[in-house]
N, C-alpha and C positions, 0 to 999 in steps of 0.2 A: 098672657103675664108679660110684662114690660120687666126687664131687670132695672136695677141701678149702675150709677156710672160706678161706685168702686166694684161691685160684683161684675160688671164688664172690665175692669182694667183688672182685677184680678183674674181672671178668664183669660184674659189676655196675655198676664204673665207666666201662664200657667201651661199655655198653650204653646210658646215660644220656649219657655222651659225645658218641657216635655221634646218639644223638636231639635232644640240643642242637644241633648244627649245623644241624640246620635246620630253626630259628627265628631266622627274623630281629630281631625284636624283642628289645633287652637284657634291659629290663622282663620280658617272658613267658617268657627264658630263664632269668632271675633265678628266676622263682617258679617256676619248672619245676623247675630243680634244688634250692632248697627243699624241696620237695613229696619231689622224689623220695627226698633225703639224709635225711630226717626221723628223728630219732633215733639218726642215725650219721654222727657228725662226720668219722670217717676217711674216709668214702665221699667227704661231701663234700668235703673236703680232696685228692683222689684226683682228683676230675671238675673241681676249680678249677684244678689244675696243668695240667691238659691244656689247658681253654679258655684259661688266660693263657699256656701257651707258644704254641697256634695264632695268639692274637691280637698276641704281642707279634713273633713271626719265622716267618712263613710260609715263608722260607726252610730254616730249620731242624727244621722241624716233624715232618718222617719221621722223621728220626733220633731225637729226643726219644721218639715214638710208638712205634718198634719196642722203645725200651728197657722202655716199661710197659706193650704192649699185647699179645697172642698174635700172636707172628710170622706164623701162618697167616692172621690178619687179614690185615696187610700184603700178602704174599703174594699173598693171592687180590687185591688190590687191584692190584696191579702187574701180575698175570695179564692181568688185564681191559683194560689201557691206564690206568688211574688211580691215584692215587697219593694218600694221606692227605693230603698238602701241598693237592692240587685239590680237597679236601672242603673247606677253607676259603677258599680263594681266590674271590672275585669278580670275575665277568666284568668286565673291564677294556674298555670302548668302544675310548678313545684307545689301548689297546697293540693291538686287535685291530679296526682299523672297516670292514673288508670280510671277509665270510663267504662263502664259494663265488660267487655271484653277486647279493651280496645287500650294500648300502653303508649300513649301521648309521647313521640319522639322530640320534634320542632315545630313552631310554628313555621308557617311557609306561606301564607296570604293572610290578609284582613280588607274587607269591604264594608259597604252599607250595610249588608245582611248579617255577615258573622267573619267567625277568623276561621282561618284554615289548617289544621295541621297534620304532620305527618305521624302516623299511630301505625304500631306494628298490632296487627289481630292475631292473638293469642290462643283461640279455639273456636268452632274444629276445624280452622285450617289457618295456618301461621302464615301470615302473609303481609305488605305494606298496603295500608290504605290511604285516603284523604277522608281524616274528618273533621264536618264543619259544624264550630258552636254557636249554634246562632246570638246577635246580639240582644240583649237585655231588652226589655220594654216589650216583648210580644207574648201574645200571650201560652203559654206553653199546650197547653190542654187544646186547643183550639189548631195550633200549629199542625199537633201530633196526630189530630183527629183527620183535619183535612190532607194530610200525608200518606195515613191507612187507608184512606176509601180511596189515595189513587196507586196504592201498591201493586194492585192487580196488573194497573194497566202500565205502569211501569216496569211490571217483569217481565211484559210482553216484549218490550224494546232488544230487538238481541241486532245490534249492528256494528264493525268494527270500528267506525268510527263514530261512536255515541260512547260518553265514559257512565259505565254501569252504576247505578243508582244501587246500593245491596244492602242498606236496614238504616234505621231509625230508633228514637229513641228517647228519652229523657235524663241528664243528670242528678245526681244525688239533691244540686243545687237549685234542681225544678227549669236547668236549660236545655231546651232542645237540641238534640244534635241530627246531622244526617252521616251517613259513612257510605262514600262514593269510591269508585276504583282510582289507584293514585295513576295518575297520570303525569310523565318526566316530560317539558316539554317545555316551550316559551309560545307567549301570544300570534299568532298568525301575522300580524303588522309589525311583530319584533320578527320572526322567523326570515318573511321575504327580505325584510331590510339587513338582516345579520347575514345572511346567505345570498344578498346581492341578485335574488330572482329576478330575472326577467317578466313580460307583461304574459307569454303564454303559460308558464311555469304557475304566477298567481295567479291565472284565472283556474288552471286546470287543479289547482288547490280548492280554489272558491265553490267548483263544480262540487268537489269530494264534501264540501260542508251542506252545499245544498240536497243532497242526496243523505245526510243526516239528518236532517232536518226534514226532509219530505217522510223518512221513515216514522220517524217519531208520529209526524202527525197523522199517518196512515195507523198510529196505533191508539189514537185521538188525544197524545199530547203537546201542548202548546209551548214554548219555551219560556216565550214574553221575555227574558232578558238575555238576548244573544248579543253579543261587543267582540272585541278582539280578545279581553282576559278569558271570554268562557269558549273560544277556539284556540287549542293548544295543539303546537304540531311538537314532532321530535323523529329525529331519523333517525330509521330502521333499515340497515343493513346498507345505509346510502341511502333509501328513498324515503322522504319525509310522508308519516301518516300523521293526520287529522281527527284528535279528538274533540265534539263537543261535550263540555263538563255543565254540571248545574242542571241538565235537562230536571224537569218535573219541580224540583225547589222552589223554582220564583214560582210557580203554579202553587205548591203544598205552602207557601208563605202568604200566596194572593189576598188581599183584603178592600174591602172597597176602597176607592183612592177617593181622598177628599183633600180637600185645601192643604193640612198640614202633612198627610203624606206626601203629596207632590214637594212642598216646600223641601220637607226633609229631602228625600231624594235629588233636587235640586241643588242643594248646596254638596251634593258630594259629587260635581260636574264630569268626573275619569267614567263614570257609571250610565245608570240607564237612562238619562235627560236626551243626551246627544245620540240613540240609538233609539228613542222612544217613539212609536207611529203617534199621529195625529187622534184616532181614536184612543188611545191608550193617556192620554195628556188632557182628554177633554170630561175628566172626573169622573168616569160612569167604567167601573171593572168589568161588567155585567158584559157589555158590548164590545169583546176582544177574539177575534178569531185567527186562524195558522194566516190570514193574509197580515197579522202584526209583527208575527216573523217574518213575512216577503220584506216589508218594509224595512226591518234591519238588518236582513240582510242586503238591502240595498244600499246603505249605510257602509257594513263592512266593506262594500265591493265599491264603493267611494274612496275610503280610504284607501285601500288596498291599489288602486290604481294612482293617487295624490296624496296619500303622506297625509292628509288631513282629512276632519268629518265635515259633510256639509253645511252645518252650523257651526259658527268658530264656538269655541269653548268658553274664552274670555266673556264674549259677546252673553250668552245662556248663564255666565258666572255672576254677573252685572246686573242682569236683570230681573227684574220684581218675578213674584207668581203670577199672575196676568200677562207682562209683556211676552214672556219666557213661552206662556202655553200660545200667546197669537204666534208668536216665531214659528212653533213647531204646526200649528195648525193651518197658518194662512201664507208664510212668503215663502215662497218656491227659492230653494239654493240654487246656485251657479250650476251649468253642467261641469262633469268633471276636467275635460278640455279647457273649458273657461278657467277655472279656477287653477288648472297648471300653467296657465301663460300669465295671470295676475299675480301668483304667490311665487312663481319662479321653484316650486317643490320637487319638479323633476328628478332634479340631481341627486337629492336625500332618498327620493322614492323605488326609482327606477335603476339609479347609479348611471346618467349619460354622463359623458363625459367630455360633449361640448354643447354649443351652440346649436347648433345643424342636428345633431343626434337629437337634442333638446324638442327641437320643431319635427321631428319625428314622432316623435313618442306625441307632441298632442294631436298632431294627427291621424296616427293612429287612433285616440282615443274618440274623433270625431265620429258624426254621424253612428256608428253601428252599437259602440262601446256606450257612448252617452246616453241614446236612446234607453238602451236595457237599462242605465244606471235610473234613468228619470222616470221612467214605468216601473221600478220598482218602487221610484218616491213620491209615487201620486198620493196624492191628500185624500181624492178619493177610492178608496180601497175598491171600486169598482172595477178600476180600471189599470190598478195594478195586475200583478201578475196572478193567476188564479191558484198559484201554487208553487212552493219550492221547486218541484222537478221541473215545471214549465221552464220559471229562471232556468235553471241549468241547463235545459233543451236547447235556448237560443242562446247561452255562450257558445255555449259546444257548436252549436249552427255558425258562430262568429270564427271560431277557430277552427271549421272547418273550412272557412269558405264559403260558408252556404247562405242565402237570405234571411235575416231574422225577422221572429214576428212584430218584436217592439218596433216603431216608428214614431216620428217629432206628430206630436200633440195637433190635429186640425187650428186653423185659423179662428173660424169660428167659436172653438172651445177655447182656445186664450183670450179670444176678447170676452167670452164671459166670466171667466174668472180674473182678468182683470175688473171687469166690471163690478163683481162680487168685491172685490178688495180692497178697490175705490170708490165705494158709493157717492161720498160727498162733492169729488173731484169730477165723475162723469155728471152727476146731477148738473153740477154748474156749467159745464161745457153743454148741458143739454138747454138749460135756459138760455147762457149767451147765444147759441147757435139758434134759436127760437126765436130772438131778437132779433138775430141779423136777417132773418127770412122775412121778422114782419116788417121793416123796416124796409127791403128789396121788395116785398106785394104793394108797402104804401106809394114808392114810388111810380110802379106801373100802375095800381090801379086807375090815377087819374088819365093815361094814355089810354090804356086798353082794357076800360071797365066792362063793357058787355062782353068780350071775349073772353076775360079775364073770370069774370064772375060765371059765364057757361063752360069755361073748362075746370075752372075749382068749384063748380057743382057736378061736372063728369066725376071728375077726381077724384072729388069727396064721396060719391058714390060706389064709386070704383073700390075706393080705400076702405070705405065700412062693410060692403062686402067679402073682401077680403081679411079685412080685421074680424070680421064675424068667423070665416071659416078658419082661419088661424085660432081665434080664441079658443073655437070647439075643437078644434084639434089638439091642442094644449090641454082645457079642461079634460079631453079625453085621457090624453097620458098621463094628465097628472091623479087620474080617477083610476086610471090600470095600476099606477106604481103605487099608488095609494091602498089598493087591494091586494098587489104583491105584498107588499111591506106587512099588508095584518097578516097575510099567508103566513111568508118570514117568521113572525113574530109568532103567530100561533104554532107553527112548528118548532120555534127555537123553545115556547115555552112547555111546550109538550116532553122534548127532548130533555129540558133542565128535570122536572117531573119524572121523569123516567129513570134517570141519574138519579135523581133523590130516593125513589125506591129502591135501584140496585144499591145507594149507598145501604140503605135503612137494612134490607135484606143479610149484605155481608155484617153491618154492625149490629144487630139485634138477633137475629136467625143462627147466624156462624158462631162471633165471636162473642156475642151477649150470653152463648149459652155457655162460656164458663161462669158467670154469677146463679148462684143457686136461689136467688129471688126470681129469676127469670125464669131456670128450670119449673121452679115450681109455678110459676105464673101459667106458664104453658102446658100446665098436667103432668110434668115428669116429678120422679120422686128427687128429690138434689140429691147432686151427686159431686162430692167438694173435687174431685178429681174427675175431670171428663176429657176423654180423650177427644183429638181432632176427628177421625171417623167416627166414633159417635155423637160429636156435633153436626157433622155432615150428614148423616145420617135422617138427625132429627130436622135439620136445616131442608132436606127435600120434602122431608114430609109437610112442611108449610108451603114450599114454594108454589105451588098451585094454589090455593086459596088466598095467599097474599098478593101476588099477582092475576087474579082471573080478571080483573076489570082493568088491565094493562096488558095488550097483546105483546107489545115491542118488551118491555118488561118481563112479562112473561116467558118471551124465546129468547132472549138474553139469559135468564137464571139457568134455562133448561140446555142451552149450552153450554153453560159455562160448568155446571155442576157434571154434567156429562163429560169434561176434559176434568174435570178432576178426578171421576170417578173412574174413569178410564188409567189416570196416571197410577190411580191406588189399587191397579191390576184389577179392579171388578168392573170387570169387560159388561156383565150382563146386565148390569145397573145402568151403566153407561151406554148400551146398546139402548134400552128403553127411554130413557131420556133425548137421545139424539134422533130418534123413529119421533117422539112425541115433537120434538121442534121441527124436525122436518113438516110435519103435517100440518102444525103451527102455521107455517110458514108459508105454505102453498094457501091455506085461505087467506095471506097479505097477498100476494103477487103471482107473477109468470114461475115457469120452472127454474128460470137464472134469475130470481130475485135474490136480492144482498140478504135476504134472509134464510132463502131453499139452500143457496151453492153453499153456503160454510157448512150447513148440518148436514148437507148429503156428503162433502168431500169428508166431514167427519168419521161418518157413521161408515162411510167405505173402506176408509182408514182403519177404523177398528176391525171391522170384519177382515182386514188383512192379518190386523195384528193377530186376530184369534186364527187365525187358518184358512177362515170360510172364505178361498177366493174366488171360488165361482159364484158365489153370494155379492162378493163385493164388482168383479166385472163390470155386470149391466151398467150399474150405477156409474163406474167411472167412465163407461166408454158413452155413456149419455152424456154426463158433464165434459167432454172431453169434445164431444161433438159441438159444443154451445163453449167453450173453452173462449176466456178474453184477455190471456195471458194475464193473471194476476197471481196476487203470491197465493192464494188456497187452491190453486190451480190441482189437478187430480193426476198428473202426468206420472209422476215420480211412486204412487202407490199401485196405479197400473201396471206399470213398468214393473213393480215387483211382485203384483199377482200374475202377470204373464208369465215373470220367470219361473215359479213355479209351479204354475201349471204346464212347461215343458214349451210354452209361445215365445222360446228364446230371441229369433228373429225381431218378433213385432217389440218385443222388451228391450231388447238393444235400440231397435229405433227409436223409440218414445222417449226412453232417458238420453239418448243423446240429441236427441230434439231440445228436449225440456234442457238439458246442462249448457249449450250451444246459446239459448235464448237468455238464459240466467246469466252467463258469462256476457253479453253484448251487452247486456240492460245494466248490470251490477257490478261489472267488474270481478277477477279472480279473488277477490279478497271477501269478496261478501259471503256472509254465512250461507244463507240461498244457495248460492252460487256453489260452496264446497259441499251442500248437502246435495243437489244435483249429482256433480261431482262421485259423492260415493255412490249414488243411486248408479248411476253408469256402471260405475266400477264392481257394483253387486253383481247387474246383468248380466257383464261379462264371464263375471266368476262362477255365476253360477249355470250358463251356458258351456262351461268347461276351456275359455279362452283365458287363463290364469294369467298370461303374459300382458294381456292388454289391460288386463283388472292390477295386476300389482303398479303398474306404469301411471293410474290415474289413484290408487291407492296411498302411495307414495307421493305425490305430488300433492293431495291433501292433507297428509300429515305434517309435511313441510310448512305448509303455508299455515297451517291453523298455528304451531309453535313458535315460528315467526313473526304472526299478528297477534296471537292472543297467548300465546304462553303454554307455559306446562300443566299449570294450575287452573285453564279453563276447563270447564265440565266437558267440553265436544274433545275435547285434546286426547283425554284414554279412548274413549270410543272409536275415534280415529285409530289412534295407536292399536287396538283391540282389532280394527278391521285389516291394519294391515300385516297385522303378525297371521291373521291368516291366509291372506294372501301369499307370504312367503312361504307358511307350510303348505299351500296348495303346489308351487314350484320346488318344492323339496328344501328349500333355505331355512332348514329346521333350526341352527340356532340363533337365527339373528327372528324364527319367530318366537323362541322359547324366552328370549330377553328382550321382547317387544311387550309379549303380554303380561312378564312378570312386571314390568315397568306398569303397565298399565293396571294391573292389580293394586299398587304403590298409590299411583294417582289415586283411584276411586275411593281406597282404604283411607286419602287424607282427605278427601273432599266430601266422603258420604259418612266414614266411618268404615271399619272393619266387618258390622253384623249388618249393613247395608244392603237390598235386595241388589242394587247395580254391583255392589263389590262382590256376593255371592254369584250372582250370573256373570261375573267374569273370571271368577275362580273357575268355576265348574270348567266356563267355555275353554279355560287354557288344558283340561284334562280332554279335550278332541286335539289342540295339537301334539300333547307328549303321545294320544297312540299312536297317532299321525308318526311323529318320531320315532312311532316302535320303544317309545321308553312306559309298560305300562307300570311297573312298579310305582314312580315317580305320579303320574297320572292318578295312583290309588293315593297315595296323603293325601294331593290339592282335593280329589273327591270326597275322600273322608271328611277333612277339613270343611268343606263348603255344606257338606251335610247335615253336617252337626251342627252347624252357625243355621240353616235354614229352619232344622227340626227344633231349636230355641228361641226363633223371631218369628217364625213364620206358621201359619195356621196350616191345618192337613188340606187344605182346598185351593192351597194359596200356588199362581203357576209356578213362582221360582221356584216353590220347594218340591213341585213336583218333576220339574225339571232336572234338579237337582239328583234327585231318589234314580230318576232315568238315565243321567249321566253315569251313575256308579252303576248302575246296571252294566253297562258297554263297557266301564273298568273293569267289573269282573269276569265278563266273556271274554274280553281281550285277554284275559289271565289264566283260563280256560277254568274257570269256576263257573261254569252253565248252570248249576241247581241254583245258586246265589242269585244269579243271574234273572232267571225265570220267576226267582220269587218275588224282586223287587220290581221287574215289570208287571208281575199280579197286582201290585200295589197298586201303580200308578196307574195302571188301568180303572181299576176302583177309584181311585180319587177322580179322574176323567168321567168315569161313569158317572158318579155324584154330582160331575159338574157340567154334564150336557158338554162333553169335550171331546167323546169320541171318534165324532168325525172328522173335528179338525188335523190338520198336519201332523202334529204332535199325538194325537190319539191314533191315527192309521198307523205311524210310525210305530209305537209300543205296540200295536195288536201286530204287525209283521213280526219285531225285535221278540214277542214272548211266541212267536209260530216258530223261529228258527231254532230258539233254544230248546222249545218244548221238542221238535224233531231231532236236536243234537242230545237230549236225556233219553231217546226211545220214546217218548209220548208220541205215535205217530200218527194215530187217528184224528187226537185230538189236534196237533198240528198241522194235520192237513185242511180237518173244515174251517182250522182259523184262517190259514193263506189262502184257498179257495176262494172265503168271503173276501179278504183284504185285497188280492189281486183285479180285481174288475172295478172297485173304489178308488184303487190308485190308477187305473186305465182313467178314469172320467177325471182324476185331479189331476194327473199329471198328464206331458206330455209321450209319445212312445220312445225315447230317449233316454230321458228322464234316469237319472243315476238309480231314485230310491224303487221306479218301476221294475226297471232291468235286476237289481239284488231281488228283490222278492220275487219276480219269475224263479230265480236260480235256485233263491232258498225252498220254493213249491219243490221244482223240480227233484234236489237232493232229498228233502219230504217222502216224497215217491220212491225215489232211489234207497233209501234207507227203509221203507216198509217194504221192500222186495218187489216193488212194481217199475222196472227198468223200463219198461214200454212206454207208460206214462210221463216218464220221468226225461225221454229222450223225445216224446212229443213236445212237451213243456219247452226244451232247449230248442228244440227245429224253429218251433214258432218266433220264439224271440230272437233267436239268429236271422230270422226273415226280414222282420221289423226291421232289425238296427240294419241289414247289409241296404235297406232302403233309403237309411236316415245317413250315414256315417261313411267316412272313406274306410278304404281298404286297408289301413296303415292305422287306424285309430284304435287304442288300447281297450276301448270297453267290445267293439267289434272280435277284436284277439281272443279273449278272454270268454267270449260266448263261444266263439269257435272250437277252444281247449275244452270250455267243459262238458259242449256237445261231441268232440272227440272222445275224451275219456269215458263217457256212458256208452258208448257205441263200443267200445272194450270192453269193458266189464257186462255190457247186453250179449254182445256176439264175438269178442274176440279178433275182430280184423286188423286184417294187417296195415290196410289202409291210415286206418287210427295212430297209428305209429309213427307213420309218416306224417300226417297233418300233425303233428304233436313235435317230432323234431324240425318241421319247418317252424310253426308257431315261436319255438324256443330260438332258433336263429334269429329271427328275425326282431324278439323283444326280449332277451333274456334281462336285460336291463331293467328292463319295467317291473316295479315293485310289485302289481296287484297281478302281475304274471309268472310272480317267484314261483309259484307251487307247481309248475309246470315243470321244471327239469327233478323237485322230488317223484311226477308223476312216471317220468321218466326213467328215473332209476328203477322202481319197481317194476314198469313193466320189464326191461332189459333182465330182470331178476327173474319176471315168470316166464320167458321168451330163452331162458340159460345161455345167455349172455354176458357172461362175468366179466370180460374186459369192459363191454361197454358200460355196464354196471358202473364200475369200479372208476373209471373217467367221469362218469356222468357226478357220479357221489363226491369226489375229491372236487367238479367244479362246482357241486352246489357250497360247497363247505367254504370253496374262496369267495362267494359270490355275498355270502352271509356274513362271511367275517368282514368284508368290505361296507357293506350297507345297514348293517346291525349293528347296534352299541354294545358294547364292551360289557360284558356280567350282565346282560338285559335277558329276561323271562324269557322272550322271544329267540335269541341267539341260542339260549338251553334248550327249547325245543325242535328248532333245527339241528343242531349238534347230537341229539337224540335220536332223530330222525335217521341220522349217516349213520350212527353206530349201529343201527338196528340191522342198518342196510349191510355194514361190513361184517356182524356176524353170519348174517346171512353166507357171505364169500368166506367167512372162516378167518377172515383176519381182525383177529383178537386183540393183540397189542394196539392196533390204530383203534380199536373199538371201544377198548377199555380205556385210553386217553380220551377220547372225546365223551363218554359216559360220565368219568369223573368230574370233566370239568361243568358237563352239563347239571349232577348232582351238587357241583360245591354252588352252584347259582341259585339252583331250586331252593335249598336249604337255606340261603340267605335270605330269599326274599320269601318263599313261599310255604315254608313252616312243613306242617305236618298236613299238609294237602295230599289229595292221591297221585299226585304229579311229583313227589318227593319219592315215595312209593314206587313209582314206574320208572326211575333215574337209579334207584336200589335194584329193582327187578334186573333193570339193562344192564348196569356194568358187573351186579353179583354172575349173570351170565357170559361177561367176556371174561370173567377168570376162571368159569365153572371150563369152558371152554380153553382155558390156559393149561387146567388142572393145577387152580391153585388153589383148593377146594376148604382149606379154614379161614380163608380170606373171604371166599364167595359165599359161605353158609351164611353169619347175621346179614349182609345183604342180603340174599334170594329169600329168608327168612322173614325179616323185614320190609321187603317188596311184594312179597306173599301176602302176608297178616296185613298190610296197609291196602291196597287193591280190593280185597277181600271185606277188611272192613265198611272201604268207602266207596262201594261196589255203586250204588247209587249217585254219588255223584260223577263218576266215570263218563264223559261223553260218549256215545254208542258207536263212533266211529274208532273209538279206542278201547269198546270195549274188547275188544281180541288179546290188549296187552293181559289181562284176568289170566284167562287160559294159558297163555303164552309162561306168565311168571308161575303154575302151580304146574307145569308139565315139566318147567324145566326143577322145580324142587323133587318132584318124582324122578327125573334126572337123576338129580345127585345124590339120592339117597339109593340108588341103584345102584350109583360107581363106588358109592361106600359101604355098599352088600349090607343094609339097613333095612331089609326089606319091610320092615313092620313101619317103620317111619313114611316109605315108600309106598306101602297100601293104603295109610291116612291120607298123604296128600294127594293119593290117586282117588282116594272115595271125594275130598272137596272139589277134585277138579269134576269127578260126575255131578255133586250137586248145584257146581256153580254150573257146571251146561244145561242142567234141567230148572234151573230158577230163569236163566235167559231163555229156554224156551217157553216155560210156564207166563214170563213177562210180557214176550212175542205174541201168545194167544191173548191175555188177558186185553193188549191194548186193541188186539182185532175185536173182542169181546165189548169192549167200552165204544 
């Protein structure tokens, strides 16, 4: 249907008016209108009327525009939630100071896409961000829908040189906005000029930009709008740090390019057109790939080297649409060295000071740098660098004086391009040349007719044959190219369909579940408030049926859902999804396909997280053998699995190789490098090489704080790792301070009751127990457990771990029965979730066996430990701490049950194993020797046992784990009737305890009471009284009405009884005796003798008083207690 002339004019006025609204500069807007309305005064008047109405009265614009524009345009705007008036309004910060949870502070930039404000995020984390409100005239719902579909991909970008996209939404006025990391800096070109950077420094900065762009490309993100204002540089500790901003925003706002949108963008010449690739300028937004960004990088490098862009700004500004497109798509810009010599721009760009130096820089740019830039700026993208990393590698080769891959184009190629650009001129030259040849042939024909005809016939025949060959060859080549193009087009179409399918899944099967209508359509009872977890569970059910026809999409959904369920700690569901993804990938390719390798790596990583190291190791070893050094390499997880199975040297070797590779390829500040550095540090730590681990943890933490700040989610993790490293080397104050900071940071980032915060809180108890502050640990353990119980299900691994750590704290404070009851709960949870055979399940079983042994349940303890020990030996290496500790616990269980011979056999076997693996002065080896010597002394009372213990004590008395040797020596000296040695040893023990243990801590109280009992045996009543009083004061403060308070009361009463202070002694002896009797079940087996001792002293006390009746009553209670002890032992044997 033909349009009338008036309709055409009306449409032209509309198009020009709407395009003009996008231009913020009045001068540029006027120039655009004049250019568009050339030779058409009527059209110019119509456009000016519309613009005048917009400027004079925004509130009446809509009614005015409806009368003059096609009503369908206005209706379409209203339908999408916008009005024509809105397209003219500038966003007013005074009227709208707060958008969602962001308070706008000041405008910091304005461009073609929108206005950028500095804003304060109000919750959940208070921080400064950059908030971009998109310019009017764009469809809010389309923009946000596109952005939401790409949020998953954008979230995967984690690079120190990329500003993160944090959030997106729509204002109350219907204007879309994006929230990004606030980057404080200046455009890279301005920074280089302000800092007067030389050539090499500029090139090094440029390679960092390439690395950032390459990272985004690997995650499937194309920037599409690279330019200096989107590459910011700031100084950190005197070093320049590059940040690429607006990643993904251009893509989210991207729409099909038309003449109108292209013209709108060309009217703002500081932006896209100067950096736009030929394929972007060809009015087809569908045919853009990563090589468009490579072109933009070429323009950026050109500007860094010359101070100007390849095409002149003014030339493009004055050109029309078609002329501008032709320039971008056809004209070849001058080489950088040529541009310098013609513009004399080098002094303002590279700050040279003399013509001689200027000439030197021109020479520097010639050849290699010219070739690199011009290769990136190739019109044919197939001739550009295949990736940003390839371009960066070539720049690096130049810096290292190595041959570059770029080279000047061949002469034949230049001739071909010249012909394509100048078809008319070439045709004219060809005709002229042909005429000249005909004239020459005509002159020669009369003289050499016969010879010429024969030669011409032969030449024609040869030419015909050659032409036929060349024609066939060209046809074959064209056919092959056509087939390849069709193949690539088919692949691209399939990829688009797959991408659409994945987006549909996210929109309808995940996010769409929030709609009650969609819930009802899918067969679910409508639920207005649906949790994310419920939506994911439902989506998982739909995944297989929705993607049964597309294996690639099917694999993607399986893989991403596995990742999500893994992050939700639903390891069982995640494992099933990853295994299905692996199976599907194997149907599509070999073991190293792009499908199999990521899924197998994710599966193995999950098995490591579950503690199933032996199941993960074969998968990881196979992946390592076929490694191609990609970002999903298995080294990190294999090193971790080796460490947890005692293969420490292999773990360290693999972790070190991976760290050195990442350091070489990505630099020290890269996130993957820092992760590898932490992996190596962990390998050292688990091997007991704490100093080496500490150095790496410190370096990683300092780098993260310097490059990413305290608010980054990786910083508290690094702080927590460093805190444990400090704890391992005895720097407990630093460990406590850093772990406290980690808890605060995680609370700010995640919230106080988030699983991440709860984890850090209960892990803090480990540090506090190592620092021998169990009473403080108890407070944190109680808080962590309470929060876990309030927010997490019984089967959640964080809740189970919090319960387990609370049991450890109870045990450290001597509350063994309470600890055993909690560990029993932990084992029930592991049994229900299939976690009994994981490292945490094995640890809980070993802990329960130890606690049962301590409270006198010998038979059950021995059965449990006998089953756990061989499993641990398969799980961990021969010198692993857990394996050694559990064997010692088994020996103690045998000893307590009265089977000293079996106890000695277990300890002897453990010592033999450790002697093969550890150096002679290793504390673990000395500990095993001491335990065996004590057992041999208890079994046969050998004198050489005493000599061995004395030797160990002298060699390692400062070692915390061997402090028990001093206490055992004091007991043996008392048994051997050597009071002088016993007294000296007791005094030495108390000095060491006071030096190493926290003042007024429950562990110090136990040590004081142990020494006091020894002094009572030596009848050193006064000193015993002093120590017992101090111990009782501490225990009453922290342990309240436990059996340990009663024990301290009874000991203090005994010291007073020895001094015949009967009136003061009586209430203490009575309180101690009654307390120990009433809580006899909670008294550990090794401390059971304290009950009988307290009762015997009460008998002594009343005999000294002459109160035979009371003495007989306590004597009867003593007999009852002894019979109860014998019955309990018999009952345990019967069980």
